[in-house]
One Martini backbone bead per residue (centre of mass of N, CA, C, O) as a GRO file, in nm:
protein
  445
    1LYS     BB    1  -2.648   1.364  -7.200
    2ASN     BB    2  -2.727   1.152  -6.911
    3LEU     BB    3  -2.878   0.822  -6.869
    4TYR     BB    4  -2.906   0.584  -6.587
    5LEU     BB    5  -3.059   0.259  -6.535
    6ASP     BB    6  -3.069   0.034  -6.245
    7ALA     BB    7  -3.208  -0.299  -6.192
    8HIS     BB    8  -3.304  -0.533  -5.923
    9TYR     BB    9  -3.452  -0.872  -5.857
   10LYS     BB   10  -3.507  -1.105  -5.609
   11ILE     BB   11  -3.669  -1.394  -5.644
   12THR     BB   12  -3.432  -1.545  -5.521
   13ASP     BB   13  -3.136  -1.637  -5.385
   14ASN     BB   14  -3.053  -1.750  -5.706
   15ILE     BB   15  -3.247  -1.529  -5.849
   16THR     BB   16  -3.215  -1.259  -6.098
   17PHE     BB   17  -3.348  -0.957  -6.194
   18LYS     BB   18  -3.251  -0.750  -6.483
   19PHE     BB   19  -3.219  -0.385  -6.545
   20ASN     BB   20  -3.135  -0.156  -6.820
   21TYR     BB   21  -3.088   0.204  -6.897
   22GLY     BB   22  -2.977   0.411  -7.177
   23TYR     BB   23  -2.889   0.766  -7.232
   24ASN     BB   24  -2.743   0.958  -7.511
   25GLU     BB   25  -2.642   1.305  -7.568
   26ASP     BB   26  -2.484   1.481  -7.835
   27TYR     BB   27  -2.306   1.802  -7.897
   28GLU     BB   28  -2.148   1.897  -8.203
   29THR     BB   29  -1.881   2.126  -8.297
   30ALA     BB   30  -1.730   2.223  -8.618
   31GLN     BB   31  -1.435   2.385  -8.764
   32SER     BB   32  -1.287   2.410  -9.125
   33GLY     BB   33  -1.271   2.669  -9.270
   34SER     BB   34  -1.285   2.750  -9.611
   35PRO     BB   35  -1.431   2.757  -9.894
   36TYR     BB   36  -1.413   2.665 -10.233
   37PHE     BB   37  -1.409   2.904 -10.509
   38TYR     BB   38  -1.469   2.768 -10.838
   39SER     BB   39  -1.425   2.658 -11.135
   40GLY     BB   40  -1.590   2.354 -11.151
   41MET     BB   41  -1.705   2.265 -10.857
   42GLY     BB   42  -1.915   2.111 -11.012
   43ALA     BB   43  -2.031   1.792 -11.126
   44ASN     BB   44  -2.257   1.959 -11.275
   45ALA     BB   45  -2.273   2.060 -11.607
   46ALA     BB   46  -2.555   2.220 -11.598
   47PHE     BB   47  -2.386   2.405 -11.366
   48PRO     BB   48  -2.189   2.641 -11.415
   49SER     BB   49  -1.877   2.811 -11.263
   50VAL     BB   50  -1.878   3.054 -11.479
   51LEU     BB   51  -1.817   3.362 -11.589
   52SER     BB   52  -1.988   3.525 -11.792
   53GLU     BB   53  -1.944   3.714 -12.082
   54TYR     BB   54  -2.242   3.861 -11.984
   55SER     BB   55  -2.133   3.980 -11.735
   56ASP     BB   56  -2.106   4.277 -11.564
   57TYR     BB   57  -1.829   4.157 -11.407
   58ASN     BB   58  -1.680   4.117 -11.675
   59PRO     BB   59  -1.381   4.237 -11.807
   60LEU     BB   60  -1.457   4.041 -12.077
   61TYR     BB   61  -1.693   4.153 -12.219
   62GLY     BB   62  -1.792   3.964 -12.497
   63ILE     BB   63  -1.538   3.758 -12.521
   64GLN     BB   64  -1.516   3.582 -12.236
   65PRO     BB   65  -1.505   3.371 -12.009
   66LEU     BB   66  -1.446   3.334 -11.646
   67GLN     BB   67  -1.201   3.206 -11.459
   68PHE     BB   68  -1.181   3.087 -11.110
   69ALA     BB   69  -0.996   3.113 -10.782
   70ARG     BB   70  -1.113   3.079 -10.439
   71TYR     BB   71  -1.168   3.169 -10.135
   72ALA     BB   72  -1.440   3.185  -9.868
   73PRO     BB   73  -1.425   3.371  -9.582
   74GLU     BB   74  -1.733   3.448  -9.560
   75ASP     BB   75  -1.720   3.151  -9.502
   76SER     BB   76  -1.782   2.819  -9.341
   77TYR     BB   77  -1.699   2.518  -9.200
   78VAL     BB   78  -1.984   2.375  -9.037
   79SER     BB   79  -2.077   2.143  -8.775
   80TRP     BB   80  -2.379   1.967  -8.664
   81ASN     BB   81  -2.401   1.717  -8.407
   82ASP     BB   82  -2.674   1.474  -8.276
   83PRO     BB   83  -2.630   1.210  -8.116
   84LYS     BB   84  -2.831   0.919  -8.028
   85ASN     BB   85  -2.856   0.685  -7.743
   86TYR     BB   86  -3.016   0.368  -7.706
   87ARG     BB   87  -3.038   0.138  -7.414
   88TYR     BB   88  -3.138  -0.203  -7.341
   89SER     BB   89  -3.171  -0.446  -7.061
   90PHE     BB   90  -3.280  -0.794  -6.997
   91GLY     BB   91  -3.285  -1.050  -6.724
   92LEU     BB   92  -3.134  -1.355  -6.605
   93ASP     BB   93  -2.974  -1.477  -6.300
   94GLY     BB   94  -2.765  -1.755  -6.162
   95VAL     BB   95  -2.730  -2.008  -5.901
   96PHE     BB   96  -2.583  -2.342  -5.843
   97SER     BB   97  -2.580  -2.679  -5.700
   98LEU     BB   98  -2.376  -2.995  -5.738
   99GLY     BB   99  -2.277  -3.069  -5.471
  100GLU     BB  100  -1.946  -2.934  -5.507
  101HIS     BB  101  -2.072  -2.783  -5.750
  102GLU     BB  102  -2.063  -2.473  -5.933
  103PHE     BB  103  -2.309  -2.257  -6.096
  104ASN     BB  104  -2.375  -2.039  -6.382
  105TRP     BB  105  -2.629  -1.805  -6.518
  106ASP     BB  106  -2.769  -1.649  -6.829
  107ILE     BB  107  -3.046  -1.435  -6.952
  108TYR     BB  108  -3.056  -1.206  -7.237
  109THR     BB  109  -3.138  -0.874  -7.364
  110TYR     BB  110  -3.066  -0.632  -7.633
  111ASP     BB  111  -3.096  -0.274  -7.729
  112SER     BB  112  -2.941  -0.063  -7.986
  113LYS     BB  113  -2.956   0.293  -8.063
  114ILE     BB  114  -2.868   0.512  -8.339
  115SER     BB  115  -2.913   0.871  -8.389
  116GLY     BB  116  -2.883   1.139  -8.646
  117VAL     BB  117  -2.782   1.486  -8.720
  118ASN     BB  118  -2.607   1.645  -8.996
  119THR     BB  119  -2.503   1.984  -9.010
  120ARG     BB  120  -2.378   2.174  -9.298
  121THR     BB  121  -2.158   2.417  -9.393
  122GLY     BB  122  -2.000   2.552  -9.701
  123TYR     BB  123  -2.207   2.545  -9.933
  124PHE     BB  124  -2.333   2.529 -10.277
  125ASN     BB  125  -2.572   2.635 -10.503
  126LEU     BB  126  -2.554   2.554 -10.833
  127ILE     BB  127  -2.799   2.695 -10.949
  128ASN     BB  128  -2.742   2.979 -10.825
  129VAL     BB  129  -2.457   3.011 -10.930
  130ALA     BB  130  -2.526   3.005 -11.233
  131ASN     BB  131  -2.708   3.253 -11.220
  132ALA     BB  132  -2.500   3.456 -11.082
  133LEU     BB  133  -2.277   3.398 -11.330
  134GLY     BB  134  -2.444   3.492 -11.539
  135PRO     BB  135  -2.618   3.686 -11.700
  136SER     BB  136  -2.595   4.052 -11.681
  137PHE     BB  137  -2.745   4.375 -11.586
  138MET     BB  138  -2.831   4.708 -11.599
  139GLN     BB  139  -3.099   4.823 -11.367
  140ASN     BB  140  -3.160   5.102 -11.222
  141GLY     BB  141  -2.853   5.082 -11.093
  142THR     BB  142  -2.879   4.759 -11.108
  143VAL     BB  143  -2.771   4.443 -11.084
  144VAL     BB  144  -2.903   4.176 -11.288
  145CYS     BB  145  -3.037   3.884 -11.371
  146GLY     BB  146  -2.993   3.822 -11.703
  147THR     BB  147  -3.209   3.961 -11.943
  148PRO     BB  148  -3.375   4.158 -12.122
  149GLY     BB  149  -3.696   4.035 -12.039
  150ASN     BB  150  -3.517   3.800 -11.849
  151VAL     BB  151  -3.551   3.797 -11.537
  152ILE     BB  152  -3.427   3.659 -11.239
  153ALA     BB  153  -3.595   3.584 -10.981
  154GLY     BB  154  -3.406   3.642 -10.679
  155CYS     BB  155  -3.143   3.704 -10.801
  156VAL     BB  156  -2.783   3.731 -10.721
  157PRO     BB  157  -2.527   3.873 -10.837
  158ILE     BB  158  -2.176   3.783 -10.899
  159ASN     BB  159  -1.848   3.882 -10.781
  160PRO     BB  160  -1.562   3.682 -10.766
  161LEU     BB  161  -1.344   3.942 -10.739
  162ALA     BB  162  -1.507   3.991 -10.477
  163PRO     BB  163  -1.648   4.027 -10.202
  164LEU     BB  164  -1.891   3.872 -10.041
  165THR     BB  165  -2.198   3.933  -9.979
  166SER     BB  166  -2.466   3.868  -9.788
  167GLN     BB  167  -2.660   3.840 -10.030
  168GLU     BB  168  -2.490   3.642 -10.198
  169LEU     BB  169  -2.457   3.423  -9.981
  170LYS     BB  170  -2.759   3.370  -9.933
  171TYR     BB  171  -2.808   3.263 -10.229
  172ILE     BB  172  -2.567   3.025 -10.244
  173ALA     BB  173  -2.595   2.914  -9.977
  174ILE     BB  174  -2.580   2.580  -9.816
  175ASN     BB  175  -2.710   2.318  -9.656
  176SER     BB  176  -2.625   1.996  -9.510
  177ILE     BB  177  -2.840   1.707  -9.456
  178GLU     BB  178  -2.796   1.427  -9.228
  179HIS     BB  179  -2.916   1.094  -9.183
  180TYR     BB  180  -2.859   0.855  -8.912
  181GLY     BB  181  -2.808   0.492  -8.829
  182SER     BB  182  -2.838   0.224  -8.573
  183ASN     BB  183  -2.868  -0.143  -8.498
  184GLU     BB  184  -2.866  -0.358  -8.198
  185ARG     BB  185  -2.948  -0.706  -8.146
  186ALA     BB  186  -2.987  -0.945  -7.863
  187TRP     BB  187  -2.951  -1.298  -7.768
  188VAL     BB  188  -2.853  -1.446  -7.447
  189ALA     BB  189  -2.657  -1.741  -7.330
  190ASP     BB  190  -2.511  -1.861  -7.018
  191PHE     BB  191  -2.267  -2.120  -6.899
  192GLY     BB  192  -2.110  -2.219  -6.578
  193GLY     BB  193  -1.819  -2.386  -6.412
  194ASP     BB  194  -1.748  -2.675  -6.221
  195LEU     BB  195  -1.652  -3.026  -6.273
  196ALA     BB  196  -1.355  -3.076  -6.145
  197GLU     BB  197  -1.079  -3.218  -5.970
  198LEU     BB  198  -0.752  -3.135  -6.001
  199PRO     BB  199  -0.424  -3.123  -5.918
  200GLY     BB  200  -0.439  -2.787  -5.976
  201GLY     BB  201  -0.764  -2.786  -5.970
  202ASP     BB  202  -1.033  -2.658  -6.119
  203LEU     BB  203  -1.251  -2.754  -6.365
  204THR     BB  204  -1.347  -2.515  -6.601
  205PHE     BB  205  -1.641  -2.353  -6.757
  206SER     BB  206  -1.775  -2.211  -7.073
  207THR     BB  207  -2.099  -2.127  -7.221
  208GLY     BB  208  -2.275  -2.026  -7.537
  209VAL     BB  209  -2.531  -1.815  -7.688
  210GLN     BB  210  -2.613  -1.619  -7.998
  211HIS     BB  211  -2.820  -1.350  -8.123
  212ARG     BB  212  -2.769  -1.115  -8.404
  213ASP     BB  213  -2.854  -0.778  -8.505
  214GLU     BB  214  -2.748  -0.571  -8.788
  215SER     BB  215  -2.785  -0.215  -8.863
  216GLY     BB  216  -2.802   0.052  -9.123
  217TYR     BB  217  -2.802   0.415  -9.203
  218ASP     BB  218  -2.794   0.667  -9.481
  219SER     BB  219  -2.932   1.005  -9.524
  220PRO     BB  220  -2.876   1.225  -9.737
  221ASP     BB  221  -2.876   1.499  -9.907
  222PRO     BB  222  -3.084   1.524 -10.176
  223PHE     BB  223  -2.962   1.772 -10.319
  224ALA     BB  224  -2.671   1.669 -10.328
  225TYR     BB  225  -2.720   1.387 -10.460
  226ALA     BB  226  -2.841   1.529 -10.729
  227GLY     BB  227  -2.606   1.764 -10.796
  228TYR     BB  228  -2.676   2.075 -10.651
  229SER     BB  229  -2.406   2.049 -10.477
  230THR     BB  230  -2.080   2.079 -10.336
  231ASP     BB  231  -2.100   1.822 -10.152
  232GLY     BB  232  -2.188   1.577 -10.364
  233GLY     BB  233  -2.272   1.330 -10.214
  234VAL     BB  234  -2.398   1.057 -10.062
  235GLY     BB  235  -2.531   0.773 -10.099
  236PRO     BB  236  -2.784   0.603 -10.020
  237ASN     BB  237  -2.804   0.374  -9.730
  238SER     BB  238  -2.854   0.019  -9.650
  239GLY     BB  239  -2.823  -0.245  -9.392
  240GLY     BB  240  -2.770  -0.604  -9.305
  241TYR     BB  241  -2.733  -0.857  -9.040
  242ASP     BB  242  -2.711  -1.196  -8.916
  243LEU     BB  243  -2.630  -1.404  -8.618
  244ASN     BB  244  -2.485  -1.712  -8.496
  245GLU     BB  245  -2.363  -1.829  -8.171
  246ALA     BB  246  -2.100  -2.048  -8.029
  247TYR     BB  247  -1.943  -2.138  -7.711
  248ALA     BB  248  -1.628  -2.273  -7.565
  249GLU     BB  249  -1.461  -2.323  -7.234
  250ILE     BB  250  -1.152  -2.442  -7.085
  251ASN     BB  251  -0.992  -2.496  -6.757
  252ALA     BB  252  -0.678  -2.679  -6.690
  253PRO     BB  253  -0.529  -2.767  -6.389
  254LEU     BB  254  -0.295  -3.015  -6.384
  255LEU     BB  255  -0.057  -2.887  -6.202
  256LYS     BB  256   0.108  -2.884  -5.859
  257ASP     BB  257   0.373  -2.875  -5.660
  258LEU     BB  258   0.610  -2.983  -5.854
  259PRO     BB  259   0.872  -3.103  -5.995
  260GLY     BB  260   0.878  -2.899  -6.279
  261ALA     BB  261   0.560  -2.821  -6.158
  262GLN     BB  262   0.422  -2.568  -6.003
  263ALA     BB  263   0.266  -2.512  -6.286
  264LEU     BB  264  -0.018  -2.643  -6.497
  265SER     BB  265  -0.202  -2.507  -6.779
  266VAL     BB  266  -0.510  -2.526  -6.977
  267ASP     BB  267  -0.660  -2.346  -7.261
  268VAL     BB  268  -0.982  -2.387  -7.431
  269ALA     BB  269  -1.125  -2.233  -7.731
  270THR     BB  270  -1.451  -2.195  -7.902
  271ARG     BB  271  -1.609  -2.056  -8.212
  272TYR     BB  272  -1.928  -2.032  -8.366
  273SER     BB  273  -2.022  -1.876  -8.682
  274HIS     BB  274  -2.331  -1.749  -8.843
  275TYR     BB  275  -2.383  -1.580  -9.138
  276SER     BB  276  -2.612  -1.460  -9.364
  277ASN     BB  277  -2.358  -1.354  -9.575
  278PHE     BB  278  -2.095  -1.577  -9.501
  279GLY     BB  279  -2.147  -1.794  -9.309
  280GLY     BB  280  -1.931  -2.019  -9.166
  281THR     BB  281  -1.722  -2.022  -8.855
  282ASN     BB  282  -1.417  -2.148  -8.695
  283ASN     BB  283  -1.267  -2.057  -8.373
  284SER     BB  284  -0.952  -2.095  -8.197
  285GLN     BB  285  -0.788  -2.150  -7.865
  286PHE     BB  286  -0.450  -2.202  -7.726
  287LYS     BB  287  -0.330  -2.249  -7.385
  288ILE     BB  288  -0.017  -2.220  -7.193
  289THR     BB  289   0.094  -2.278  -6.847
  290TRP     BB  290   0.436  -2.273  -6.705
  291LYS     BB  291   0.605  -2.371  -6.387
  292PRO     BB  292   0.903  -2.502  -6.311
  293ILE     BB  293   0.937  -2.253  -6.126
  294ASP     BB  294   0.866  -1.990  -5.927
  295ASP     BB  295   1.043  -1.769  -6.111
  296LEU     BB  296   0.912  -1.921  -6.373
  297MET     BB  297   0.727  -1.844  -6.677
  298VAL     BB  298   0.548  -2.021  -6.930
  299ARG     BB  299   0.403  -1.903  -7.242
  300GLY     BB  300   0.130  -2.000  -7.474
  301SER     BB  301  -0.018  -1.949  -7.813
  302TYR     BB  302  -0.305  -2.038  -8.030
  303GLY     BB  303  -0.486  -1.876  -8.310
  304THR     BB  304  -0.796  -1.786  -8.453
  305GLY     BB  305  -0.954  -1.544  -8.676
  306PHE     BB  306  -1.246  -1.307  -8.710
  307ARG     BB  307  -1.373  -1.044  -8.943
  308ALA     BB  308  -1.638  -0.872  -9.016
  309PRO     BB  309  -1.792  -0.667  -9.192
  310THR     BB  310  -1.940  -0.388  -9.178
  311VAL     BB  311  -2.204  -0.210  -9.268
  312GLY     BB  312  -2.028   0.017  -9.391
  313ASP     BB  313  -1.843  -0.160  -9.565
  314LEU     BB  314  -2.086  -0.276  -9.739
  315TYR     BB  315  -2.315  -0.003  -9.756
  316GLY     BB  316  -2.173   0.237  -9.823
  317GLY     BB  317  -2.187   0.516  -9.979
  318VAL     BB  318  -2.134   0.680 -10.270
  319SER     BB  319  -1.849   0.890 -10.343
  320THR     BB  320  -1.659   1.175 -10.397
  321THR     BB  321  -1.303   1.182 -10.444
  322TYR     BB  322  -0.950   1.338 -10.394
  323PRO     BB  323  -0.696   1.171 -10.433
  324ASP     BB  324  -0.357   1.095 -10.384
  325TYR     BB  325  -0.105   0.962 -10.612
  326ASN     BB  326   0.122   0.741 -10.746
  327ASP     BB  327   0.273   0.636 -11.009
  328PRO     BB  328   0.370   0.314 -11.057
  329CYS     BB  329   0.586   0.410 -11.296
  330ASP     BB  330   0.745   0.552 -11.091
  331VAL     BB  331   1.096   0.519 -11.026
  332VAL     BB  332   1.101   0.682 -10.746
  333TYR     BB  333   0.787   0.637 -10.598
  334GLY     BB  334   0.697   0.387 -10.721
  335LEU     BB  335   0.656   0.046 -10.772
  336ALA     BB  336   0.883   0.019 -10.992
  337LYS     BB  337   1.119   0.029 -10.780
  338TYR     BB  338   1.023  -0.265 -10.630
  339ASN     BB  339   0.866  -0.398 -10.885
  340ALA     BB  340   0.945  -0.591 -11.149
  341THR     BB  341   0.671  -0.633 -11.289
  342VAL     BB  342   0.593  -0.341 -11.311
  343ALA     BB  343   0.843  -0.240 -11.464
  344LYS     BB  344   0.803  -0.422 -11.712
  345ASN     BB  345   0.519  -0.320 -11.793
  346CYS     BB  346   0.595  -0.025 -11.821
  347ALA     BB  347   0.817  -0.067 -12.043
  348SER     BB  348   0.585  -0.204 -12.244
  349GLY     BB  349   0.325   0.015 -12.208
  350ILE     BB  350   0.109  -0.034 -11.964
  351GLY     BB  351   0.124   0.203 -11.813
  352GLY     BB  352  -0.060   0.457 -11.603
  353LEU     BB  353  -0.333   0.369 -11.537
  354PRO     BB  354  -0.627   0.468 -11.670
  355GLY     BB  355  -0.760   0.281 -11.438
  356LEU     BB  356  -0.859   0.160 -11.112
  357ASN     BB  357  -0.914  -0.129 -11.213
  358GLN     BB  358  -0.887  -0.464 -11.215
  359ALA     BB  359  -0.761  -0.497 -11.496
  360ALA     BB  360  -0.530  -0.294 -11.455
  361LEU     BB  361  -0.407  -0.425 -11.209
  362ASN     BB  362  -0.345  -0.697 -11.341
  363SER     BB  363  -0.166  -0.591 -11.583
  364ALA     BB  364   0.043  -0.458 -11.353
  365GLY     BB  365   0.064  -0.665 -11.104
  366LEU     BB  366  -0.175  -0.563 -10.867
  367GLY     BB  367  -0.408  -0.758 -10.790
  368ALA     BB  368  -0.277  -0.887 -10.523
  369GLU     BB  369  -0.272  -0.619 -10.349
  370PHE     BB  370  -0.619  -0.593 -10.387
  371PRO     BB  371  -0.841  -0.836 -10.287
  372ASN     BB  372  -1.020  -0.643 -10.049
  373GLY     BB  373  -1.140  -0.381 -10.158
  374PHE     BB  374  -1.279  -0.111 -10.214
  375MET     BB  375  -1.451   0.078 -10.402
  376GLN     BB  376  -1.233   0.231 -10.670
  377GLU     BB  377  -1.300   0.446 -10.930
  378GLN     BB  378  -1.260   0.613 -11.197
  379ALA     BB  379  -1.384   0.861 -11.343
  380PRO     BB  380  -1.529   0.902 -11.625
  381GLY     BB  381  -1.328   1.085 -11.857
  382VAL     BB  382  -1.063   1.099 -11.672
  383PRO     BB  383  -0.753   1.185 -11.692
  384VAL     BB  384  -0.433   1.031 -11.630
  385THR     BB  385  -0.129   1.150 -11.505
  386SER     BB  386   0.180   1.168 -11.445
  387GLY     BB  387   0.363   1.298 -11.191
  388GLY     BB  388   0.648   1.303 -11.187
  389GLY     BB  389   0.883   1.289 -10.949
  390GLY     BB  390   0.636   1.236 -10.732
  391ILE     BB  391   0.394   1.380 -10.818
  392PRO     BB  392   0.088   1.397 -10.743
  393VAL     BB  393  -0.222   1.262 -10.829
  394TYR     BB  394  -0.531   1.407 -10.942
  395ALA     BB  395  -0.865   1.262 -10.899
  396PRO     BB  396  -1.172   1.153 -10.945
  397PHE     BB  397  -1.347   0.937 -10.716
  398THR     BB  398  -1.511   0.653 -10.627
  399GLN     BB  399  -1.656   0.580 -10.294
  400GLY     BB  400  -1.734   0.270 -10.111
  401GLY     BB  401  -1.908   0.021 -10.050
  402ASN     BB  402  -1.880  -0.359 -10.040
  403PRO     BB  403  -2.082  -0.642 -10.073
  404GLU     BB  404  -1.822  -0.842 -10.159
  405LEU     BB  405  -1.701  -0.872  -9.903
  406LYS     BB  406  -1.473  -1.035  -9.698
  407PRO     BB  407  -1.350  -1.170  -9.440
  408GLU     BB  408  -1.134  -1.171  -9.197
  409THR     BB  409  -0.827  -1.349  -9.126
  410SER     BB  410  -0.643  -1.537  -8.862
  411LYS     BB  411  -0.313  -1.585  -8.711
  412SER     BB  412  -0.160  -1.689  -8.388
  413VAL     BB  413   0.160  -1.651  -8.211
  414GLN     BB  414   0.269  -1.715  -7.862
  415ILE     BB  415   0.578  -1.657  -7.674
  416GLY     BB  416   0.681  -1.670  -7.317
  417LEU     BB  417   0.858  -1.497  -7.047
  418VAL     BB  418   0.861  -1.497  -6.676
  419TYR     BB  419   1.069  -1.315  -6.446
  420SER     BB  420   1.054  -1.370  -6.071
  421PRO     BB  421   1.263  -1.310  -5.837
  422SER     BB  422   1.281  -1.375  -5.496
  423TYR     BB  423   1.549  -1.188  -5.444
  424LEU     BB  424   1.365  -0.955  -5.614
  425THR     BB  425   1.151  -0.749  -5.519
  426GLY     BB  426   0.936  -0.645  -5.787
  427PHE     BB  427   1.071  -0.810  -6.014
  428ASN     BB  428   1.021  -0.806  -6.379
  429ALA     BB  429   1.066  -1.022  -6.669
  430THR     BB  430   1.013  -1.009  -7.026
  431LEU     BB  431   0.969  -1.253  -7.304
  432ASP     BB  432   0.851  -1.210  -7.645
  433TYR     BB  433   0.673  -1.390  -7.902
  434PHE     BB  434   0.520  -1.283  -8.216
  435HIS     BB  435   0.267  -1.397  -8.470
  436TYR     BB  436   0.090  -1.241  -8.739
  437ILE     BB  437  -0.193  -1.326  -8.958
  438VAL     BB  438  -0.359  -1.134  -9.214
  439ARG     BB  439  -0.644  -1.182  -9.415
  440ASN     BB  440  -0.830  -0.987  -9.600
  441VAL     BB  441  -0.797  -0.690  -9.573
  442ILE     BB  442  -0.987  -0.412  -9.473
  443SER     BB  443  -0.969  -0.146  -9.717
  444PHE     BB  444  -0.851   0.105  -9.874
  445ILE     BB  445  -0.692   0.171 -10.180
   0.00000   0.00000   0.00000
């Protein structure tokens, strides 16, 4: 569903009031296979997912508990997501002249909000699963949960070795409901025009200031976050920051229609940004365009860049994930094959990386590889073994935003030629060299 409203009112011939409002609502449904139903599927040890040795469905009744692993095609992972976006903007813009020079300006503000609810199926209630797989007995021709004299009311016992019935699935299946949203507000003013006439044309400029607030939140399913659901649950999170910016740019067409300089122009731009959580940064760009002859253009630029972490990068909730990775000491697929320092440390017995924390990374010579990564530490008490021969290692890790992240910075150089021969209409050939350096890249480890 989409709604867009745009209005403007000319206060004078040179000043216009503008307003726009937008609303968008999306309804998305996705399905992705069957959930995995297995012993130990819950991270909460208080609610085991093992068929009790005293379950009426255990073929080894009274001897030992039964571990199992199977998919549950009787259920499926389905998500319903309904994000809504509201945005409005209003302000003034205008033009005026001073002598032969023309100028333009605008002042405006905007506010943009996104909110949504994500409902997901395919998860299990660990409390009910523990009850359903716990002790059970035959009573009046029906299997019931619990023990004689201590029946668990409302519980439906489960036989994990048979297809799940609708009654069993209704008892253990649970939805996971997540609320999320973000907000961006800004106040902006811009001013530009032409300042003087140069040999190649008008010297033009543009400048402006901006204040912006950004925030976001994610409120996961409280039942899942408490550890009572197989969803695992991402921790609740929220955060934000604000910044002030100012920029200026000039374009100077220096020469035109001269021998060796059919056109020569320079463009210089700079932007200063001050973040409430990162401090200030200044980034600039310099461009030159030169046509020694009509058929050939030479262009070049140099600039610095800056990218602040997003609200999600900084404050995203911590969740459990199960990535696969290769042991760095694996000499076939690991870093030991390529990195002499890692190979030396592995040979001296440091290898294996008992946990991917910063101390272990540093001891194996890997600290410099991940200077700006997200938090990702091995869950305590979980041993990690070598994959051997390149077999991936699987282990639970916690993963989430990192409020200590620093911004990315960059430098770029570009030089190019454009050849457009007048004797071959419509033909253009370009040759470009570019070199980019990005430092403190923000990514998952």
